[in-house]
N, C-alpha and C positions, 0 to 999 in steps of 0.2 A: 831509044832509051838513054836518057842523059840526066845529069844532075842539073836541075833548073837553077839552082843557086850559083853553081860554078859557071854555067853558060851565061847566066844573066850578068854576072860580075864582069865577065870577059867582054860582053857586048856593050856594056855601059859606055865604054870609052870610044868604041867604033860606031855602034848603031844603037842608040838608046831605045829605039822602038822595038828592036829585037830583044833587048833586055826586058822590056815590059812584057813581051810575048812569053819569054822564058819564065819570068816570075809568075805570070797569070796561070801558066801551065801547072805550076806547083799546087794550086788550089788551096792556098791558105798558109802553106809553110813559109812562103817568101813574101808575105803581105807587107811587112815593114819595108823591105827592099823595093817592093813595087811602088808603095806610096812615095818613097824617097825619090825614085827615078821620075815618077810623074810630076812631083812638085818641082824638081830641078829642071825638067825639060818642058813643063807646061802641058803635060798630057792630061789635062783636067777632064776632057770629054771622055777619054778612055777610062780614066779613074772612076768617073761617075758611072759609066756603064758597068765597070767591074763591081763597084759597091752595090749597085742595084741587083745585079745578078747574084752576088754572094749572099745577100739577105742575112748578114751577120751584124747584129746590133753592136757587138763589141768593136768590130772593125769600124762601124759607123761612128762610134764614140771617139775613136782615135782621131779621125779626120775632122770631126765637128767640134773639137775642143776650141775654146776661145783663143788659146795660144797659137793655134794654127794660122799662119799668115796667109795661107792660100785658101782659107775656108770659104770666103766669099766667091772666089772664082769657081771653086768646086761646086758650090750650091747653085750657081748660075747654070752650070752645065747639067747638073742633075735636073733642074727645073726645065731647062730649055731642050735637052736632048735625051738624056738617059731615061727619065721616067715616062715622057710621052711615047717613047719607042717601046716601052714594056707593054706586054699583053697579059702578064700574069698578075692576078690580084694580090698574090702573096708578096711579090716584089714591091708593089705599091704600098701594101700594108706595112711591110717591114720598114720601108723608107719613111713613111709617115711616123711610125713609132720612134724611129731614130731621131727625127726632127723634134718630136715631142719630148723625147728624153733629153735632148740637148737644149730644151727650152728656147726654141727658135720659132715663136708663133707667127711672126711676120713672114719668115721664110717658108713656114708651113702653108700660110695662106697663099703665097705665090705658087707654091707647089700644087696645092689643090685647085686653085683657079686654072692653072695650066692643064690639069688633067680633066677637070669637070667642065669648065666653061669654054676653054679654048681647044679642047680636043674634038674629035669627030662627034657630031650630034648623035650618031647612032652607035657611038662607041660604048664599050662595056662600062667604062668608068664614069661616063657623063650622067648616067641615071642610077649610079650606085647610091643607095640610101645612106649607108654608113659614111661614105665619103662626103655626101651632102650635109649630113648631120655634123660631121667633124668640121667641115668648112664653116658652117654657121656658128657652131659653138666656139671654134677658135676665134672667129671674128668677134663674137660677143666678149671674149676675154681680152683679145689683143687690139682689135680695131673696130669699135662700135659703129663707126660711121659706115662701114661696109655691110652691116647686118641687114639693113632695110633692102639694099640692092640684092643681096643674096636670096632673102626670103621671097622677094618678088620674082627673081629669075629662076629659082629652083622650085621644083614641084614635088620631088620624091624625098621628103624628109619627115621626121616625126614632129609635126607642127605643135600639137598640144603640149608635148613634153618640153620642147624647146621654148615654147611660150611661158611655161612655168618658170624655167630657168631665167628667162629674160625679165620676168616680173619680180624676181627675187630682189631683196634689199641690196644685194651686192652689185647688181647691174642696172636695175630700174629702167629697163628698156620697154616702157609702157606702150608706146606707139607701135613698136615692132611686134609686141605681144598681141595687141589689138588686131594688127593686120594679119598675123598668123591665124588667130581665132576666126577672123572674118573670112580669110582665104579657105580655111578648112571647115567653114560653115558651123562653127561653134558659137551660135548666137548668144547663148546664155553667158558663156565665158567672156565673149567679146564685150557685151554690155556691162558686165561686172567690171571689166578693165576700165571702160569709159567712166563708170560711176565712182569706183573706189580708187582707181589709180590716177587716171587722167583728170577725173573730177570735172567733167564737162556734161552738164545736164542737157544742154542744147544738142550736142552731138548724140547723146544717148537717146533723146527723143527722136531725133532724125533717123538714127539707126533702127530704132524700134519700128518706126513707121515704114522704113525701107524693108525690114525683114518681115514685120507683121506676123510674129509668132506668139502664141499665148504665153509661153514661158518667159519670153523676152518682155512682154508687157507686164507680166507679174513682177519680174525683178525691178523693172523701172518704177512700177507702182510702189513697191516697198521702199525704194530709194526716195521717191518723192514724198512718201509718207513720213520717212525719217527726217526729211528736211521741211516738214510742215507744209508741203505743197499738197494739201489734203484734197482739194477739188480735182487737180490733175491726177492724183494718185487713184481717186475713186474711178475716174474715167479709164485709167489703165487697167484696174482690176476688172472693170466691166468688160473691156475688150478681151481681157484674158479669161473672163468668166472664172476668176479665182477668188474664193472666199476664205482662203486659209488664214488670212490676217484680219479676220473680221473684228476681233477684240480690239486690235490697235486702230483699225479704221473707225470703229465706234467711238473710242476714246478721243481720237483726234478730231473727228467730225463734231462731237459735242463741244469740245473746247473751242473749235473754230466757228460753231454755230451754223454749220452747213447741213441742216436737217433735210432740206429738199434733196440734196445729192445723196445723203445717207439713206433716205428712203429707197432710192433706186438701187443702191448697193445692197440694202437689206432684203429687198425683194429677190434679187439674184442669189443672195446668200441663203435664203430659206430653201432654195432648191438644192443647194450644194451641202448645207450643214443642217443637222438636226440638233439644234441647241435652243433651249428656252430663252437664252439671252438675246438671240436674234429677234424672236417674236416680241420680247419685252421692249427692246430698243426701238423696234418698228412702231409699237404702240406709243411709246414716248415721243418718237419723232412726229407721228401724226398729231399728237397733242401739242407739240411745240410749234408746228406749222399751222395749227388751228384747222386741220382738215378733219373735222369731227364726223362728217358723213363717212369718210373713208375709215375712220376709227370704228364707227359702229358696224360697218360692213365687215371689217376685219374681225371684230369680236364675235360676230355672228358665225364665223367660220372657223375660228381658232379653237384649239383644244388646250390652250395654256392653262397652267395650274392656277387655282384661285389665289394661292399665296403669292405667286408671281404677279398676278394682276393687282393684288392689294399693295404689293411693294411699289409697282409702277404708279398706282393711284396715289400713294403717299408721296412719291417723288413729284408728281404733278401738283399735289396740294401744297407741298413745301415751296414750289416755284410759282405759286399763285395761278396755276392752270386749272381753275376751279371747274370750268365746264367739262374739261376732259376728265378730271377727277370724279365729277358727278356721274359721268357715263360709266366709268370703271367701277365705282362703288355700287352703283345701281345694278350693274351686271353681276356682281358677286354677292349682292344682298347684304353688304356691310352697312347696316343702317346707322351705326354709331358714327362712322366717319362720313357717311352721306349727310347726316344731320349737320355736322360741323361745316361740311362743304357748302351746303345750302345756306348756312348762316353767312358764309363769306360772300355768297351771291345775293344776299339780302332777301332771300326767299324764306321769310321767317315762319309763315304758316306751314309750308312744306317741311321746313326744318323741325317744327314741333311734331308733325306726324312721323317723321323719321326717328326722332328721339323717342317717341312713344313706342315705336316698334323695337327700337334698340333696348329701351328700358335700362339704361346704364347711368349711374350717378354722375360720372364725369361728362357724359354726353348731355345730360340734363343741365349741368352747370354751364357748359360751354354755350348751349343754346340760350339758356336763361340770361347769362351775362351779355350775350350779343343783343338780345331783345332789349335789355335794359339800356345798353349803349345806344341803341337805335330808338329808344323811347317807345318801344312797343310793349307798354306796361301790361296790357291784358294777356298777351302771350307769355310775357315774363312771369306773371303771377301764376299762370297755369303750369309753367315749368317749375316754378319755385315750390309748388305744393308737393312735388316729388323730391325736393331737396331738403326741405325743412325737417322732414321726419328723420333725417340722419344727423345725429348730434355732431359728428366730426366735420360735417360740411356746412352746417348752419352758419357758423361764424364767417366763413368765406363769403357766403351769400350776403350777409348783412354788411360786411366790409365793402363789397363791391357796390351795393346800393349807396352806402354812405360816401364812398369815394366820388361817385358821380353827383352827389348832392340830392338824391331822390329820397328824402327822409319820410315823407308822408306815404310814399309808395311802399317802402319796406315795412312800415308800421302796418299798412293795410294787409300786406302779405302775412305777417305774423298774426294779426288779428283773425284772419281767416284760418291760418294754420292751427291755432289752438282749438279749433272746433273739430279737427280731424280725430279719427279714432286712434291714430298713432302719435298723438301729441305727447311730447315728453318734456322733461324739466327744462331743458335748454331753451325750448321755444318760449315758455313763460318767462324765463329769466331774461332772454334777449329782448323780448317785448318790453319788459320792465326797464331794461337799460335804455332802450330807445325812447320810452316815455320820459325817463330821467333827463335825456339829452334834448329832446325836441318837443315833448308834449307833457310838461310837468303837471298840468291840471288833471291828467288821467292817472298819474303815477300812484297816488295814495289809494284810489279806488281799486286799481289793479292789484296792489300789494295786499289790501284787506281781503280781496276775493280769493287770491291764489297764493297767499304766503306759504301755505303748506306744500306747494308744488314748485317753489322757487329754489334756485341755488342762492341762498341768502348771502354768503360771502361775496359772490360776484356782483350781485345787485347792490350790496352795501358799498362796494368800491365805486360804482357808478353814482350812487347817491351822494357820496362824499365829494367826488370830483365835481359834481354839478350843484353842490351846496343845498341839497334837499335834506335838511336836518330832521324835520319831523318824521319823514319816511325812514331815515336812518335809525331814529329812536325806536320806531315801531318794529323794524327788522331786528334790531339788537334784542329787543324785549322778547320777540317770538323765537329768537335763536338762543334764548337762555344766556345771553351775554349782558346781564343787567348792569354790570360795572361799566361796560362801554356805553350803554344807553345813558347812564347817569353822567358820564364824562361828556357825551355829546350835548346833553341838556345844559350842563354847566358851561361848557366852552362856547356854545351858541345859544345862549339863553334867550336872546331877542327873538329867535325864530322857533326854537324847539321846546322851551320850558313851559310847562303847565303844572301848577301846584299839585293838583290831584293826581295827575299821571306821575309826577315826580315821587310823591309819597308811595303810590302803589308799586312803583318800580324799585325804589330804594329798599323797601322792606324785603325784597327777594335777593338782595345782594349778600354774597357770602363774605366778601372782604370788607371788614369794618372800617378800613382806612377810607373807603369811599364815603362812608357816613360822615367822617370828620371833614373831608373835603366839601361835602354838602353843607355842613355847618358854616364853614368859612364862606361858601358861596351865598348862603342865605343872609349871613351877617352883612355881606357887601351889597347884595342886590334886593333882598326881600326880607328885611329884618322883622317886619310886623307878622310874618307868617312862620317865623322861626319856632315859636312855641308849639304851634301845631305840628310841625315836622319833628321836633324833638320828642314830643309826647308819643307820636307814632313810632319813633325809633327807640324809645326808652328801654325796651328789652334787649337792644343790640349795642347800646353805648356804654362806654366807661364814663360814668357821670362826673367823676373827678376830672377827667380830661376835658370834658365839655365845659365844665366850670372854668378850667384853666384857659381854654380858648376864649370864652366870653370875657373873662377878667382881663385878658390882654387887650381886648378891644374896648374895655370899660363899658360894656353893654349888658350888665347883669340884669338890669331892670327889664330888659326885653324878654328874658326867659324866666320871669318870676313864676308864671303858671307851670312851666315845666319843672322848675325846682320844687314847687309845692307838690307836684305830682309824684316826684321821685323821693321826696323827703321821708316818705314812710320807710324807706330802706335805711334811714338813719346813717347816711354817709357823711363823713366829716366835712369834706369839701362843700357839699351841698348845704349842710347846716350853716357852715361859716359864711357861705355866700349869701344865704337868706338873712342871716343875722346882721351882716354888714349892710345889706340892702335896707332892712327895717331900721337900722340905726341911722342910715343916711337920710331916709325919709321921715325919721322920728315917729315911727309907728310902734309905740311901746307895747300896745296890746298884742300885736302879732309877734313881736319879739319875745314877749313873755310866754305866749303860747308855744312858740318854736322851742324855747328853752325848756319848758315844762315837758314837752312831748318828745323831744329829740335831743339827747344828751351827748351825742358823739361829736364833740368839737372842743376846742381849747377854751374851757370855761374860765380859767384864771386870767388868760389874756383878755377875754372879753370883759371880765369883771374889772380888770385894771383900766381898760379903755373907757368903761362907763362910770367909774367911781367919781370922776370929776366932771361929768356931763352937766350942762346947764339946766336940764329938765329933771325935776324931782323923780319922776317915774323911772327914768333910766338909772338914777342913782339907787333907787329901790331894787331895780333888777340886778345891779351890781352887788348890793348887799345879799340879795337872794342867791346869787351865784356863789358868793363866798360861803353862805350857809350850806349850799348843796355840796360844796367841796370841804365841809367840816372846818372851815376857817371862821369859827363862830365869833371870836374876839373882833376880827376885822369886820364881820357883818354887823355886830353890835355897835361897833364904833361908827360905821356909816349911818346906821339907823338912829343912833343917839344924836348924831350931828344934824340929821334932818328932822329929829323929834318924831320919828315914825315909831311910836311906842308899841303899837300892835306887832310890828315886825320884830322889834327887840324881844318881845315876850315869846313870839313864835320861834324865834331863833334859839332862845334859851330852852324852850320846851323840847325842841328837836335835838338840841345838843346833849340832853340827858346829863348835863353837868350841874351838880348840886351847888357847887361853889359859884359857878357863873350865874345861876338863877338867884341865889341868895344875895350875890353882889348886886344884881339888877334890882332886887327888892329893896335893898338898902339904899340904892341910888334914888329910887322913887321916893322913899321916905325922906331922905335928906333934901330932896328938891321939892318937897311939899306936893308930890303928885299922888294925892290920896286915891283918886279913882284908878289911877294906873297901879297903885299898890293893890287895890282890891282885885283888879283884873289880872294882875300878875299872879296873885294867889290862886285864882281860878285856872289860869293857863298853865302855870308851872306847879300845879298841885302836887304832883308825885315827887317833885324834886326838893321842895322846901320843907324843912323840918318844923313841926308845930311849936317847938320851944322858941325857935328864932322868930316865928310869926307873933307869938304871944309876947315876947320881949319887946319887939319893935312896936306892937300895938299899945302896949302899956306905956312905953317910954314916950311915944309921940301922940298918945291920946287918939289912937285909931282903932279902938275896940269895936266900934260899930262897923268899920270896914273889914275887920278881921273876924267878926262873929260868924258869918256864913262858913268861912273856912274851918273855924274851930268846931262848929256844930257838925260839919261833915266829918271832920277828923274823929270826934267822939263817936259818932255813929259807926264809923268804919272800924274803930278799935272795938266797939261793943260787938259788932257783927263778927269780927275776927275771934274774939273770945268765945262767943256763943258757938261759933263753928268749931273751934278747937275743942270745947267741952263735948260737943256732940261726937266728934271724932274719937276722943278719948273714951267716952262711954261705950261707943260701939266696939272699940278695940278691947276694952275690958270684958265686955259680954262675950265676945268671940273667944277670948283667951280662957274665960271661965268654962265655956262650953267645951272647948278643946281639952281642958284639963280634966273635966268630968269624964269625958269620953275615954281618955287614955288612963284614967285613974292615977294620974301623976300630976301632982301640983306643979305648976310652972311659975317660977318667979319672973321669968322673962316676959310672960304675957302681961303681968301687971305693970311692967316697965316699958311697955310698947311706945314707940315714937309716932309722932304725928306723920301722916302720909304727905307726900309732896303736894303742894298747892293749897296747904291749909291757910297760909298767910298770903294768898293771892289778893293783892289790893284791888284788882279789877273785878273781884267776885261780887262786891257790894257797891252799888252806885253811890256816888257822892251826893250829898244834899247841901253842897256849899254854893253860895251865890257870890260871884265876884262883885266888888263894889264898882260903882260907875267911875269911869276914868276917861282919859283922852281917847277919842275915837269910839267911845261906847255910847249907847242910847241913854239919854237922861233918865233920871229916876222916875219922873212923872210919866214917862212913856214906856216903862218896862212892864211886862205882863205880870199879873198877880196870880198866885196859886193859893190854895186853902191855907189859912194861918197867916194871911197877909204878908207872905214872903215874896219879895221881889226877885224875879228871874231875869237875867240879862238876855237881850235878844240873840246874841251870839255867844254860846257857852263854850266855844272852842272844843277842847277834848274832854271837858268835864260833863257828866250826865246830870240830868235834873235830879234834885233830891227827892227821896221817897218819904212821905209823911203817913203816919198811921192814923 
């Protein structure tokens, strides 16, 4: 029993080896002194053995620090001597940990190689899995070049785990990982490395053929599919009998057009997968490869849904695979689509039969249009009979025929169509439109027969566009748009105007402005028929406005009959127009009749216009107008000027002016107009006083001419007196009777006044004869009455005298 520290210190100077032995005996309490002795004396082998035996990581840390100048010599002894001599796994484990903690990967690799690879083949450490794993992992981290050698030479390590580490982005040891997977028979992982990491399709194919495992073929097939190697991918999937990626295979094969290969794959897939998509795509592939017998055989055995088959059929149809589409549509009895497919195949008769079974308007249209395009007009017409009965589709049918230029054919379709029980307005209308465009000779007959069944506005547009104005007038008239009918006849008179039709139509117009447009029209184009038109419209016209229109054109003479027809309404404008017309043509008789019968005009203006006229009769009319307007002086002046004595006397008689009459009588006497004197006494009998007549007759020796007047005057006064006496006697008698009855004398009765009318000059007819004068019948030709009294032929207002 001794103190190892004291003994060791003593022995250092005389025998360092003994000092090492002494310090080792202390079992840890003299480790620092032991390390120091070993380092100074080069006892690295002994130190290495001591460190391995101690299994103290802290002690290892002291000697493996980078500042230790003897670290390399110590490590060499540990690798070469100490660790190979050890037989305890714990010692090896602690040493490895110490090297790892000191971050000495290369030294650790040397250490592990010494133990595993250079140690005894049957040694405990040569087959230790942990040590082999550690060696490979350390090599992966520190020296990648050694990894491949280690994984080849070693067999007892965790290959898949190490391969994952090698594949990591940090190390990227893809070849080493592949070799590990291959060595450990992980074919799926190995081919994934080839495909995803090494990216060598050739090696992957070679490896798959070498391994020949379904899962490997499947992975290779998926990779080839991703790289658009569709044909090779399908072969791989077939070898693997894997249908898990059928959707991707179908998509890629269709894009690449590999339908023959796809058929092989889909046949295999039908066994593995129960999905309608597989059957549908197999059908489509048969169609694309034109293997129609195989398609029919498959449809005979398949239980695919009708909807799926229809969808595949639509796809075939859209890609112009009409034979396959025909088989599919026939299989599911979809006659509508079958008919359209047959049309594409130019089998029009069969298409018609299919359309008849489908009985669908869109199908009928499709078949019909195809027959029209193929000039199969008989079948097209048969189809069209099922279309024209639908108003909404009729126009499409007509447009298609017209677009192809088959005008007669579409007309024939509609001519047959209007005989159907379901004929409607649109058919008649469209037929009319077609007639308007292409067979105008039939248009009017069609309109007259079926105008009540037509859509008149639509046909009117067609008629106007194609310049069928007669037909347009007819339609407007039957559509109660008479104004438009008149406008058409006016604007297109060369084609549409007929006088009788114009008259009948315009009478039904409610807008009178149209009538005035018609007046202008007739003035310009048919002036000789204007009277007839105006007379027909007289009840609708403002005659003053018509006269104004005609006056502006200076064509009043054209409407004389019309003006005479409406003159009975005594309208000023009409009267003045006629009067001016008569004045212009110097028709004084008609002018006088117009003035006498229709007084609503500016009489003074006309009188002023006529008073200086060169014709006597018009001057007489002027005097007459002045007389009618009570301008007797002016009238007398004109008559005197023209020596129209009868007119002067008539004017005076009508004026009832005593002074004017006596002045005229004096004028006759002074101018030696004896006959006129006698005639004036007769004409103005009531106005002339007897004393004036007697004076003038006495003074100018005209008693013979004045005697008839005087006789009549005496007789009148005698009758008046007799009548007055009779009245007074009657009143006295009545008063006396009344007084007797009342027993009261009445003075008032004796003083009774004559009743009104006692001195009525008209009560007793005159027996005065006017003397012969200017404008009167000669005395030799005057009729005789009893007593040899001459009576003038024209007594004016004076009655024949009565003789007892």
